[in-house]
MIDOZA-187542 format. One line per field, with one value per residue: residue in three letters; chain; residue number from 1; x, y, z negated of N, C-alpha, C, O, CB in turn. Coordinates in steps of 0.02 Angstrom, whole numbers, padded with zeros to 5 digits. Atoms other than C-alpha are relative to their C-alpha. Glycine has a CB too. Example, Ala and Ser with C-alpha at 12.3 -4.5 7.8 and 13.67 -1.06 7.14 Angstrom:
2
residuo = ALA / SER
cadena = A / A
num = 1 / 2
n_xx = 00045 / -00042
n_yy = -00059 / -00059
n_zz = 00000 / 00003
ca_xx = 00615 / 00684
ca_yy = -00225 / -00053
ca_zz = -00390 / -00357
c_xx = 00045 / -00039
c_yy = 00060 / 00055
c_zz = 00000 / -00037
o_xx = 00097 / -00014
o_yy = 00059 / 00110
o_zz = -00033 / -00045
cb_xx = -00050 / 00020
cb_yy = 00001 / 00023
cb_zz = -00062 / 00071
# end
This chain:
155
residuo = MET / SER / GLY / VAL / TRP / GLN / GLU / ARG / SER / VAL / PRO / MET / THR / ASP / HIS / GLU / CYS / ALA / VAL / GLU / ALA / LEU / GLU / GLU / ILE / GLY / ALA / THR / ILE / LEU / ALA / ASP / ASN / GLU / ASN / GLN / ILE / ARG / LEU / ARG / ILE / ASN / GLY / GLN / GLU / TRP / ALA / LEU / GLN / ARG / SER / HIS / GLY / ARG / TYR / SER / LEU / ARG / TYR / ASN / ARG / ARG / THR / VAL / ARG / ASP / SER / LEU / ALA / TRP / MET / ASN / ASN / ILE / GLY / GLY / ALA / TYR / GLU / ARG / ALA / VAL / VAL / LYS / LYS / LEU / ARG / ARG / LEU / ARG / THR / GLU / GLU / GLU / THR / ALA / GLN / LEU / GLU / SER / GLU / ARG / GLU / ALA / VAL / ARG / ALA / GLU / ARG / GLU / ALA / PHE / GLU / SER / GLN / ARG / GLN / GLN / LEU / ILE / GLU / GLU / ARG / ARG / GLN / GLU / ILE / LEU / GLU / LYS / ALA / GLU / THR / LEU / GLY / TYR / ARG / VAL / THR / GLN / THR / GLU / GLU / SER / GLY / GLN / ILE / ARG / MET / VAL / LEU / VAL / ARG / THR / GLY
cadena = A / A / A / A / A / A / A / A / A / A / A / A / A / A / A / A / A / A / A / A / A / A / A / A / A / A / A / A / A / A / A / A / A / A / A / A / A / A / A / A / A / A / A / A / A / A / A / A / A / A / A / A / A / A / A / A / A / A / A / A / A / A / A / A / A / A / A / A / A / A / A / A / A / A / A / A / A / A / A / A / A / A / A / A / A / A / A / A / A / A / A / A / A / A / A / A / A / A / A / A / A / A / A / A / A / A / A / A / A / A / A / A / A / A / A / A / A / A / A / A / A / A / A / A / A / A / A / A / A / A / A / A / A / A / A / A / A / A / A / A / A / A / A / A / A / A / A / A / A / A / A / A / A / A / A
num = 1 / 2 / 3 / 4 / 5 / 6 / 7 / 8 / 9 / 10 / 11 / 12 / 13 / 14 / 15 / 16 / 17 / 18 / 19 / 20 / 21 / 22 / 23 / 24 / 25 / 26 / 27 / 28 / 29 / 30 / 31 / 32 / 33 / 34 / 35 / 36 / 37 / 38 / 39 / 40 / 41 / 42 / 43 / 44 / 45 / 46 / 47 / 48 / 49 / 50 / 51 / 52 / 53 / 54 / 55 / 56 / 57 / 58 / 59 / 60 / 61 / 62 / 63 / 64 / 65 / 66 / 67 / 68 / 69 / 70 / 71 / 72 / 73 / 74 / 75 / 76 / 77 / 78 / 79 / 80 / 81 / 82 / 83 / 84 / 85 / 86 / 87 / 88 / 89 / 90 / 91 / 92 / 93 / 94 / 95 / 96 / 97 / 98 / 99 / 100 / 101 / 102 / 103 / 104 / 105 / 106 / 107 / 108 / 109 / 110 / 111 / 112 / 113 / 114 / 115 / 116 / 117 / 118 / 119 / 120 / 121 / 122 / 123 / 124 / 125 / 126 / 127 / 128 / 129 / 130 / 131 / 132 / 133 / 134 / 135 / 136 / 137 / 138 / 139 / 140 / 141 / 142 / 143 / 144 / 145 / 146 / 147 / 148 / 149 / 150 / 151 / 152 / 153 / 154 / 155
n_xx = -00064 / 00008 / -00052 / 00002 / 00015 / -00020 / 00022 / -00043 / 00036 / -00036 / 00047 / 00005 / 00069 / 00021 / -00003 / -00042 / -00070 / -00018 / -00014 / -00063 / -00055 / -00010 / -00031 / -00069 / -00044 / -00006 / 00059 / 00046 / 00068 / 00044 / 00067 / 00005 / 00058 / -00012 / -00005 / -00049 / -00048 / -00031 / -00063 / -00050 / -00068 / -00048 / 00029 / 00057 / 00058 / 00022 / 00059 / -00001 / 00068 / 00002 / 00041 / -00016 / -00059 / -00058 / 00006 / -00025 / -00015 / 00002 / -00040 / -00016 / -00070 / -00036 / -00015 / -00032 / -00055 / -00035 / 00026 / 00036 / -00047 / 00026 / 00045 / -00040 / -00014 / 00061 / 00009 / -00037 / 00028 / 00065 / -00012 / -00020 / 00060 / 00042 / -00032 / 00010 / 00070 / 00012 / -00031 / 00042 / 00063 / -00016 / -00011 / 00066 / 00037 / -00029 / 00018 / 00071 / 00003 / -00026 / 00049 / 00057 / -00023 / -00006 / 00068 / 00026 / -00036 / 00023 / 00069 / -00006 / -00029 / 00052 / 00050 / -00031 / -00003 / 00068 / 00019 / -00039 / 00029 / 00065 / -00014 / -00023 / 00059 / 00044 / -00034 / 00004 / 00069 / 00010 / -00034 / 00038 / 00062 / -00016 / -00025 / 00058 / 00039 / -00039 / -00007 / -00063 / -00002 / -00055 / -00035 / -00029 / -00051 / -00026 / -00072 / -00031 / 00050 / 00028 / 00048 / -00014 / 00060 / -00014 / 00062 / -00004 / 00057 / 00041 / 00022
n_yy = 00029 / 00065 / 00015 / 00065 / -00014 / 00051 / -00013 / 00024 / -00005 / 00012 / 00021 / -00044 / 00007 / -00054 / -00064 / -00047 / 00020 / -00012 / -00071 / -00013 / 00027 / -00043 / -00061 / 00016 / 00005 / -00065 / -00019 / -00050 / 00025 / -00053 / 00017 / 00072 / 00029 / 00072 / 00035 / -00028 / -00049 / -00040 / -00024 / -00028 / 00021 / -00014 / -00046 / 00028 / 00018 / 00069 / 00020 / 00070 / 00026 / 00056 / 00056 / 00064 / -00003 / -00023 / -00064 / 00011 / -00059 / 00013 / -00050 / 00013 / 00020 / -00039 / -00068 / 00003 / 00047 / 00014 / -00042 / 00041 / 00031 / -00012 / 00055 / 00053 / -00018 / -00003 / 00060 / -00007 / -00057 / 00022 / 00045 / -00041 / -00034 / 00049 / 00013 / -00061 / -00003 / 00054 / -00022 / -00053 / 00030 / 00040 / -00047 / -00027 / 00053 / 00008 / -00059 / 00007 / 00052 / -00028 / -00048 / 00036 / 00031 / -00054 / -00019 / 00053 / -00005 / -00061 / 00012 / 00046 / -00040 / -00045 / 00041 / 00020 / -00059 / -00015 / 00050 / -00014 / -00060 / 00019 / 00040 / -00047 / -00040 / 00044 / 00012 / -00063 / -00007 / 00052 / -00024 / -00057 / 00025 / 00039 / -00048 / -00038 / 00043 / 00012 / -00063 / -00032 / -00050 / 00019 / -00053 / 00032 / -00038 / 00036 / -00009 / 00037 / 00041 / 00048 / -00029 / 00018 / -00013 / 00004 / 00002 / -00041 / 00017 / -00058 / -00003
n_zz = 00018 / 00030 / 00048 / 00033 / 00070 / 00048 / 00068 / 00054 / 00063 / 00062 / 00052 / 00058 / 00022 / 00045 / -00034 / 00038 / -00009 / -00070 / -00006 / 00037 / -00039 / -00058 / 00024 / 00019 / -00059 / -00030 / -00039 / 00027 / -00008 / -00025 / 00024 / 00014 / 00033 / 00009 / -00064 / -00046 / 00026 / -00053 / 00026 / -00044 / 00018 / -00054 / -00048 / -00038 / 00040 / -00009 / 00039 / 00020 / 00013 / 00047 / -00021 / 00032 / 00043 / -00038 / -00034 / -00068 / -00041 / -00073 / -00036 / -00070 / -00002 / -00050 / 00024 / 00065 / -00006 / 00063 / 00054 / 00049 / 00048 / 00067 / 00018 / 00031 / 00070 / 00040 / 00041 / 00063 / 00037 / 00025 / 00056 / 00057 / 00023 / 00034 / 00064 / 00040 / 00020 / 00049 / 00063 / 00027 / 00024 / 00059 / 00054 / 00018 / 00034 / 00066 / 00038 / 00017 / 00052 / 00062 / 00023 / 00028 / 00061 / 00049 / 00018 / 00044 / 00063 / 00032 / 00025 / 00056 / 00054 / 00024 / 00036 / 00062 / 00042 / 00020 / 00049 / 00060 / 00031 / 00027 / 00060 / 00051 / 00021 / 00039 / 00065 / 00036 / 00024 / 00051 / 00061 / 00026 / 00030 / 00060 / 00050 / 00024 / 00045 / 00061 / 00034 / -00017 / -00052 / -00045 / -00036 / -00059 / -00036 / -00059 / -00005 / -00056 / -00034 / 00047 / 00048 / 00071 / 00040 / 00072 / 00040 / 00060 / 00044 / 00019 / 00069
ca_xx = -00106 / -00094 / 00008 / 00046 / -00037 / 00038 / -00006 / 00108 / 00040 / 00102 / 00017 / -00037 / -00193 / -00193 / -00232 / -00151 / 00011 / 00008 / -00002 / 00137 / 00247 / 00220 / 00265 / 00421 / 00487 / 00463 / 00290 / 00173 / -00004 / -00123 / -00284 / -00329 / -00477 / -00498 / -00502 / -00373 / -00217 / -00165 / 00016 / 00160 / 00335 / 00486 / 00385 / 00249 / 00074 / 00008 / -00151 / -00143 / -00306 / -00348 / -00412 / -00413 / -00279 / -00165 / -00132 / -00111 / -00039 / -00087 / 00034 / 00078 / 00241 / 00286 / 00279 / 00345 / 00516 / 00624 / 00515 / 00436 / 00590 / 00502 / 00380 / 00523 / 00544 / 00363 / 00367 / 00502 / 00428 / 00256 / 00325 / 00408 / 00243 / 00150 / 00276 / 00263 / 00072 / 00071 / 00190 / 00080 / -00079 / 00004 / 00060 / -00115 / -00188 / -00065 / -00100 / -00286 / -00261 / -00158 / -00287 / -00427 / -00322 / -00281 / -00465 / -00510 / -00376 / -00431 / -00614 / -00563 / -00457 / -00600 / -00722 / -00600 / -00575 / -00762 / -00790 / -00652 / -00726 / -00898 / -00828 / -00740 / -00900 / -01003 / -00875 / -00874 / -01064 / -01062 / -00936 / -01035 / -01198 / -01117 / -01028 / -01191 / -01283 / -01143 / -01142 / -00982 / -00948 / -00836 / -00704 / -00641 / -00480 / -00403 / -00214 / -00125 / -00285 / -00325 / -00473 / -00436 / -00585 / -00570 / -00708 / -00738 / -00846 / -00990 / -01033
ca_yy = 00646 / 00465 / 00387 / 00230 / 00242 / 00150 / 00136 / 00123 / 00088 / 00083 / -00016 / 00110 / 00072 / 00219 / 00389 / 00491 / 00392 / 00406 / 00596 / 00599 / 00488 / 00598 / 00753 / 00665 / 00633 / 00816 / 00822 / 00969 / 00910 / 01016 / 00927 / 00762 / 00658 / 00473 / 00428 / 00542 / 00641 / 00783 / 00832 / 00928 / 00857 / 00905 / 01041 / 00925 / 00893 / 00717 / 00633 / 00471 / 00372 / 00254 / 00084 / -00076 / -00023 / 00049 / 00222 / 00217 / 00342 / 00338 / 00423 / 00434 / 00342 / 00448 / 00613 / 00555 / 00476 / 00488 / 00601 / 00455 / 00411 / 00484 / 00337 / 00221 / 00315 / 00310 / 00132 / 00165 / 00333 / 00252 / 00115 / 00247 / 00342 / 00183 / 00145 / 00325 / 00318 / 00149 / 00219 / 00373 / 00269 / 00151 / 00300 / 00375 / 00208 / 00190 / 00368 / 00335 / 00176 / 00269 / 00408 / 00284 / 00192 / 00358 / 00402 / 00233 / 00253 / 00432 / 00377 / 00235 / 00356 / 00481 / 00344 / 00284 / 00461 / 00492 / 00330 / 00376 / 00550 / 00474 / 00350 / 00492 / 00596 / 00447 / 00411 / 00595 / 00601 / 00439 / 00512 / 00675 / 00581 / 00464 / 00609 / 00705 / 00558 / 00534 / 00719 / 00773 / 00926 / 00899 / 01022 / 00988 / 01046 / 01002 / 00978 / 00928 / 00861 / 00758 / 00790 / 00795 / 00781 / 00815 / 00768 / 00894 / 00845 / 00964 / 00999
ca_zz = 02223 / 02181 / 02046 / 01951 / 01783 / 01638 / 01457 / 01307 / 01136 / 00959 / 00820 / 00689 / 00589 / 00468 / 00543 / 00404 / 00418 / 00608 / 00597 / 00467 / 00577 / 00729 / 00629 / 00563 / 00739 / 00784 / 00862 / 00836 / 00806 / 00910 / 00861 / 00781 / 00730 / 00693 / 00880 / 00959 / 00917 / 01032 / 01012 / 01087 / 01088 / 01193 / 01276 / 01342 / 01280 / 01255 / 01193 / 01096 / 01096 / 00954 / 01000 / 00896 / 00772 / 00904 / 00973 / 01162 / 01283 / 01468 / 01586 / 01769 / 01795 / 01946 / 01853 / 01685 / 01684 / 01528 / 01423 / 01328 / 01226 / 01073 / 01078 / 01028 / 00863 / 00806 / 00738 / 00607 / 00557 / 00540 / 00426 / 00315 / 00307 / 00258 / 00120 / 00058 / 00056 / -00034 / -00165 / -00187 / -00203 / -00327 / -00431 / -00426 / -00479 / -00623 / -00677 / -00670 / -00772 / -00899 / -00908 / -00936 / -01064 / -01149 / -01146 / -01224 / -01358 / -01393 / -01409 / -01524 / -01628 / -01640 / -01692 / -01823 / -01890 / -01892 / -01986 / -02110 / -02140 / -02165 / -02293 / -02386 / -02391 / -02452 / -02588 / -02639 / -02652 / -02752 / -02876 / -02892 / -02929 / -03055 / -03143 / -03155 / -03233 / -03360 / -03404 / -03318 / -03214 / -03061 / -03001 / -02830 / -02744 / -02578 / -02564 / -02403 / -02328 / -02484 / -02598 / -02785 / -02901 / -03087 / -03209 / -03348 / -03496 / -03522 / -03703
c_xx = -00012 / 00057 / -00009 / -00009 / 00021 / -00025 / 00052 / -00039 / 00045 / -00050 / 00004 / -00073 / -00024 / 00011 / 00046 / 00074 / 00024 / 00017 / 00065 / 00060 / 00015 / 00034 / 00074 / 00047 / 00003 / -00059 / -00039 / -00070 / -00044 / -00071 / 00000 / -00067 / 00014 / 00012 / 00055 / 00045 / 00030 / 00063 / 00044 / 00068 / 00045 / -00030 / -00058 / -00056 / -00024 / -00064 / 00005 / -00071 / 00004 / -00047 / 00025 / 00065 / 00063 / -00014 / 00034 / 00008 / -00002 / 00038 / 00012 / 00075 / 00041 / 00020 / 00037 / 00055 / 00030 / -00028 / -00040 / 00045 / -00025 / -00046 / 00038 / 00012 / -00061 / -00006 / 00034 / -00028 / -00068 / 00009 / 00021 / -00061 / -00046 / 00029 / -00011 / -00072 / -00016 / 00028 / -00043 / -00065 / 00012 / 00010 / -00065 / -00040 / 00027 / -00018 / -00072 / -00008 / 00023 / -00049 / -00060 / 00020 / 00007 / -00069 / -00030 / 00033 / -00024 / -00070 / 00002 / 00027 / -00052 / -00054 / 00027 / 00002 / -00069 / -00024 / 00036 / -00029 / -00068 / 00008 / 00022 / -00059 / -00048 / 00029 / -00004 / -00070 / -00015 / 00031 / -00038 / -00064 / 00013 / 00024 / -00058 / -00042 / 00035 / 00014 / 00067 / -00012 / 00062 / 00029 / 00039 / 00051 / 00025 / 00074 / 00026 / -00049 / -00031 / -00046 / 00018 / -00061 / 00018 / -00066 / 00012 / -00063 / -00038 / -00028 / -00044
c_yy = -00066 / -00013 / -00071 / 00015 / -00058 / 00020 / -00029 / 00008 / -00018 / -00022 / 00046 / -00001 / 00058 / 00068 / 00050 / -00016 / 00011 / 00074 / 00018 / -00025 / 00043 / 00066 / -00013 / -00004 / 00065 / 00023 / 00054 / -00025 / 00059 / -00010 / -00074 / -00015 / -00074 / -00037 / 00026 / 00049 / 00036 / 00031 / 00031 / -00022 / 00009 / 00043 / -00027 / -00018 / -00070 / -00011 / -00074 / -00021 / -00059 / -00053 / -00064 / 00001 / 00021 / 00070 / -00008 / 00066 / -00021 / 00055 / -00024 / -00013 / 00041 / 00069 / 00000 / -00053 / -00015 / 00037 / -00039 / -00034 / 00009 / -00056 / -00056 / 00013 / -00001 / -00059 / 00006 / 00055 / -00020 / -00046 / 00039 / 00037 / -00047 / -00015 / 00059 / 00004 / -00055 / 00019 / 00053 / -00028 / -00042 / 00046 / 00030 / -00051 / -00010 / 00059 / -00004 / -00052 / 00029 / 00051 / -00035 / -00035 / 00053 / 00021 / -00052 / 00004 / 00061 / -00010 / -00046 / 00038 / 00047 / -00037 / -00021 / 00058 / 00019 / -00048 / 00013 / 00060 / -00016 / -00039 / 00046 / 00040 / -00043 / -00012 / 00063 / 00010 / -00050 / 00022 / 00057 / -00023 / -00036 / 00047 / 00039 / -00041 / -00013 / 00065 / 00034 / 00053 / -00016 / 00063 / -00034 / 00047 / -00042 / 00017 / -00044 / -00047 / -00053 / 00036 / -00025 / 00021 / -00011 / 00003 / 00040 / -00015 / 00064 / -00014 / -00050
c_zz = -00035 / -00048 / -00027 / -00074 / -00044 / -00069 / -00048 / -00064 / -00058 / -00052 / -00061 / -00021 / -00043 / 00034 / -00035 / 00008 / 00072 / 00011 / -00034 / 00039 / 00060 / -00021 / -00018 / 00061 / 00040 / 00042 / -00037 / 00014 / 00020 / -00025 / -00017 / -00032 / -00003 / 00066 / 00046 / -00037 / 00060 / -00031 / 00053 / -00026 / 00061 / 00055 / 00041 / -00048 / 00018 / -00041 / -00014 / -00018 / -00047 / 00026 / -00032 / -00039 / 00035 / 00026 / 00068 / 00036 / 00073 / 00035 / 00071 / 00004 / 00050 / -00026 / -00067 / 00004 / -00070 / -00060 / -00052 / -00051 / -00072 / -00024 / -00035 / -00074 / -00045 / -00049 / -00068 / -00044 / -00030 / -00061 / -00062 / -00028 / -00038 / -00070 / -00048 / -00025 / -00051 / -00068 / -00034 / -00029 / -00063 / -00061 / -00024 / -00040 / -00071 / -00044 / -00022 / -00055 / -00066 / -00029 / -00031 / -00064 / -00055 / -00025 / -00048 / -00069 / -00039 / -00029 / -00061 / -00062 / -00031 / -00039 / -00067 / -00049 / -00025 / -00055 / -00067 / -00037 / -00032 / -00065 / -00057 / -00027 / -00042 / -00069 / -00044 / -00030 / -00057 / -00066 / -00031 / -00036 / -00065 / -00056 / -00030 / -00049 / -00066 / -00038 / 00013 / 00054 / 00042 / 00030 / 00056 / 00032 / 00058 / 00007 / 00056 / 00034 / -00045 / -00048 / -00069 / -00040 / -00074 / -00037 / -00064 / -00041 / -00019 / -00068 / -00026
o_xx = -00051 / 00107 / -00060 / 00035 / 00007 / -00045 / 00073 / -00076 / 00095 / -00101 / 00055 / -00117 / -00084 / 00067 / 00087 / 00114 / 00082 / 00067 / 00105 / 00112 / 00073 / 00079 / 00116 / 00106 / 00035 / -00054 / -00040 / -00089 / -00050 / -00105 / 00035 / -00096 / 00067 / 00040 / 00074 / 00024 / 00061 / 00061 / 00033 / 00084 / 00025 / -00015 / -00083 / -00045 / -00023 / -00079 / 00007 / -00103 / 00048 / -00104 / 00083 / 00107 / 00118 / -00071 / 00093 / -00028 / 00037 / 00030 / 00007 / 00116 / 00101 / 00072 / 00069 / 00042 / 00011 / 00000 / -00068 / 00023 / -00009 / -00052 / 00009 / 00025 / -00054 / -00027 / 00004 / -00034 / -00085 / -00026 / -00001 / -00068 / -00076 / -00008 / -00026 / -00083 / -00052 / -00003 / -00053 / -00086 / -00029 / -00013 / -00077 / -00074 / -00012 / -00033 / -00089 / -00048 / -00010 / -00059 / -00085 / -00019 / -00012 / -00078 / -00063 / -00001 / -00034 / -00084 / -00035 / 00004 / -00057 / -00079 / -00009 / -00014 / -00077 / -00055 / 00006 / -00036 / -00084 / -00029 / 00000 / -00066 / -00075 / -00006 / -00014 / -00076 / -00049 / 00001 / -00047 / -00079 / -00022 / 00005 / -00059 / -00064 / 00003 / 00044 / 00090 / -00057 / 00113 / -00006 / 00071 / 00037 / 00020 / 00091 / 00018 / -00030 / -00072 / -00032 / 00027 / -00081 / 00046 / -00107 / 00062 / -00119 / -00009 / -00057 / -00062
o_yy = -00070 / 00023 / -00103 / 00041 / -00116 / 00077 / -00087 / 00056 / -00053 / 00012 / 00047 / 00025 / 00070 / 00084 / 00083 / 00030 / 00028 / 00090 / 00056 / 00009 / 00055 / 00090 / 00030 / 00015 / 00068 / 00073 / 00056 / -00036 / 00108 / 00038 / -00113 / 00025 / -00097 / -00092 / -00009 / 00085 / 00005 / 00059 / 00021 / -00015 / -00007 / 00035 / 00009 / -00034 / -00090 / 00027 / -00115 / 00011 / -00102 / -00039 / -00084 / -00044 / 00012 / 00088 / -00027 / 00114 / -00064 / 00114 / -00083 / 00031 / 00050 / 00095 / 00050 / -00111 / -00065 / 00035 / -00010 / -00079 / -00033 / -00067 / -00093 / -00033 / 00004 / -00049 / -00007 / 00048 / 00000 / -00039 / 00023 / 00043 / -00028 / -00017 / 00049 / 00021 / -00042 / 00006 / 00051 / -00009 / -00040 / 00030 / 00036 / -00034 / -00016 / 00051 / 00011 / -00043 / 00018 / 00053 / -00013 / -00038 / 00041 / 00033 / -00034 / -00003 / 00058 / 00012 / -00036 / 00028 / 00053 / -00013 / -00020 / 00050 / 00037 / -00028 / 00006 / 00059 / 00009 / -00028 / 00037 / 00047 / -00019 / -00009 / 00057 / 00027 / -00034 / 00014 / 00059 / 00001 / -00026 / 00038 / 00051 / -00016 / -00024 / 00064 / 00073 / 00049 / -00036 / 00104 / -00085 / 00106 / -00104 / 00076 / -00105 / -00103 / -00093 / 00092 / -00085 / 00079 / -00062 / 00048 / 00030 / -00010 / 00113 / -00067 / -00047
o_zz = -00082 / -00048 / -00015 / -00108 / -00029 / -00080 / -00041 / -00073 / -00051 / -00062 / -00096 / 00014 / -00045 / 00054 / -00003 / 00017 / 00083 / 00043 / -00007 / 00041 / 00076 / 00014 / -00007 / 00055 / 00092 / 00078 / -00099 / 00072 / -00016 / -00043 / 00015 / -00068 / 00017 / 00065 / 00093 / -00083 / 00104 / -00085 / 00113 / -00085 / 00117 / 00114 / 00085 / -00107 / 00076 / -00087 / 00033 / -00060 / -00040 / 00046 / -00022 / -00031 / 00009 / 00038 / 00072 / 00024 / 00093 / 00019 / 00087 / -00012 / 00041 / -00007 / -00085 / 00017 / -00101 / -00114 / -00098 / -00087 / -00115 / -00084 / -00074 / -00112 / -00106 / -00106 / -00120 / -00105 / -00085 / -00111 / -00117 / -00089 / -00088 / -00119 / -00107 / -00084 / -00099 / -00120 / -00094 / -00083 / -00109 / -00116 / -00084 / -00088 / -00119 / -00103 / -00079 / -00101 / -00117 / -00089 / -00083 / -00112 / -00113 / -00085 / -00097 / -00120 / -00099 / -00085 / -00109 / -00118 / -00092 / -00090 / -00117 / -00108 / -00084 / -00104 / -00121 / -00098 / -00086 / -00113 / -00114 / -00088 / -00092 / -00120 / -00104 / -00089 / -00105 / -00119 / -00092 / -00090 / -00115 / -00114 / -00090 / -00100 / -00117 / -00092 / -00030 / 00095 / 00015 / 00059 / 00048 / 00041 / 00057 / 00012 / 00055 / 00052 / -00022 / -00069 / -00081 / -00038 / -00093 / -00025 / -00099 / -00017 / -00042 / -00080 / -00084
cb_xx = 00041 / -00004 / 00000 / 00065 / -00075 / 00077 / -00070 / 00069 / -00062 / 00040 / 00014 / 00024 / -00007 / 00039 / -00070 / -00020 / 00009 / -00058 / -00058 / -00002 / -00017 / -00067 / -00038 / 00001 / -00024 / 00059 / -00045 / 00012 / -00027 / 00001 / -00055 / 00057 / -00068 / -00058 / -00065 / -00035 / 00056 / -00049 / 00037 / -00005 / 00001 / 00025 / 00052 / 00023 / -00057 / 00055 / -00066 / 00049 / -00035 / -00021 / 00000 / 00003 / 00010 / 00018 / 00032 / -00048 / 00069 / -00074 / 00068 / -00022 / 00006 / -00043 / -00064 / -00051 / 00055 / 00073 / -00043 / -00041 / 00070 / -00037 / -00037 / 00067 / 00031 / -00061 / 00028 / 00073 / -00008 / -00040 / 00055 / 00055 / -00038 / -00004 / 00076 / 00018 / -00045 / 00031 / 00072 / -00016 / -00030 / 00064 / 00048 / -00038 / 00004 / 00076 / 00011 / -00042 / 00042 / 00067 / -00022 / -00028 / 00068 / 00036 / -00045 / 00011 / 00076 / 00000 / -00044 / 00046 / 00061 / -00032 / -00020 / 00071 / 00032 / -00048 / 00017 / 00074 / -00008 / -00040 / 00054 / 00053 / -00037 / -00009 / 00074 / 00019 / -00050 / 00031 / 00072 / -00017 / -00037 / 00055 / 00051 / -00043 / -00016 / 00065 / -00008 / 00052 / 00002 / -00025 / 00048 / -00056 / 00059 / -00040 / 00035 / 00060 / 00031 / 00056 / -00074 / 00067 / -00060 / 00049 / -00020 / 00007 / 00025 / -00056 / -00028
cb_yy = 00048 / -00056 / 00050 / -00043 / 00015 / -00009 / -00030 / 00041 / -00047 / 00065 / -00073 / 00074 / -00064 / -00003 / 00030 / -00003 / -00075 / -00021 / 00042 / -00033 / -00071 / 00015 / 00028 / -00067 / -00056 / 00002 / -00062 / 00071 / -00033 / 00001 / 00018 / -00022 / 00017 / -00031 / 00005 / 00035 / -00035 / 00056 / -00056 / 00078 / -00074 / -00066 / 00023 / -00063 / 00051 / -00050 / 00018 / -00012 / -00020 / 00023 / -00006 / -00054 / -00067 / -00048 / 00059 / -00045 / 00032 / -00004 / 00012 / 00060 / -00073 / 00008 / 00039 / -00018 / 00028 / 00018 / 00055 / -00052 / 00032 / 00066 / -00027 / -00006 / 00068 / 00002 / -00061 / 00013 / 00061 / -00037 / -00051 / 00050 / 00030 / -00065 / -00014 / 00063 / -00008 / -00066 / 00027 / 00052 / -00044 / -00043 / 00056 / 00021 / -00066 / -00007 / 00063 / -00019 / -00061 / 00033 / 00046 / -00052 / -00036 / 00060 / 00007 / -00069 / 00003 / 00058 / -00032 / -00059 / 00040 / 00038 / -00062 / -00026 / 00059 / -00003 / -00071 / 00013 / 00055 / -00042 / -00053 / 00048 / 00029 / -00068 / -00021 / 00059 / -00011 / -00067 / 00021 / 00048 / -00047 / -00052 / 00048 / 00024 / -00067 / -00035 / -00011 / -00052 / 00074 / -00048 / 00042 / -00019 / 00021 / 00017 / -00016 / -00038 / -00033 / -00038 / -00018 / 00036 / -00047 / 00058 / -00074 / 00077 / -00036 / 00014 / 00056
cb_zz = -00045 / 00054 / -00057 / 00014 / -00009 / 00000 / -00013 / -00003 / 00001 / -00024 / -00020 / 00016 / -00038 / -00066 / 00006 / -00075 / -00019 / 00047 / -00030 / -00069 / 00022 / 00035 / -00061 / -00037 / 00046 / 00042 / 00013 / 00031 / -00066 / 00076 / 00053 / -00046 / 00037 / -00036 / 00035 / 00059 / -00045 / 00027 / -00034 / 00005 / -00025 / 00030 / 00045 / 00039 / 00011 / -00022 / 00039 / -00061 / 00067 / -00070 / 00078 / 00053 / -00030 / 00058 / -00042 / 00039 / -00019 / 00026 / -00037 / 00046 / 00017 / 00063 / -00007 / -00057 / 00046 / 00008 / 00029 / 00036 / 00008 / -00001 / 00062 / 00036 / -00003 / 00045 / 00036 / 00014 / 00046 / 00056 / 00018 / 00021 / 00060 / 00041 / 00009 / 00041 / 00062 / 00025 / 00014 / 00054 / 00055 / 00012 / 00022 / 00062 / 00039 / 00005 / 00042 / 00062 / 00020 / 00011 / 00057 / 00051 / 00011 / 00031 / 00063 / 00031 / 00011 / 00050 / 00056 / 00018 / 00025 / 00058 / 00042 / 00012 / 00039 / 00060 / 00026 / 00018 / 00053 / 00051 / 00015 / 00028 / 00061 / 00036 / 00012 / 00046 / 00058 / 00024 / 00016 / 00056 / 00049 / 00015 / 00031 / 00059 / 00034 / 00017 / -00073 / 00025 / -00028 / 00056 / -00048 / 00052 / -00047 / 00065 / -00067 / -00024 / 00059 / -00038 / 00020 / -00027 / 00021 / -00023 / -00016 / 00018 / -00065 / 00052 / -00012
# end
């Protein structure tokens, strides 16, 4: 049987968006990889081949008449998929930026708190040593996260 073979193609550079666009127009994906997408739509099976940023469909013009109307809808669905993916990637990037910024702020806060605690401990040791040399006894209490030191004169 002879036929007149034709090829229709749609520019789609991103595989993930191409699959999403095909599903949006009602296709069932049977199998897919980076070079080919096998699908079923309107009761017929098709294979789209990827070549140079386009997905192409070869068909026999004598046996296929009006069943390729679905190809006209892929372009718009693909553009919506691209916009959706760009929005998702932008959100992920912003989230990652915020997480790294939060991590940097948290690390800075922890370093500041550590430095503050070290300063308090140094000051406490300094007071204890000075009180001991001057003949004082130190009673220490903690109230609301603050240290209260009272010097008591020893006999």
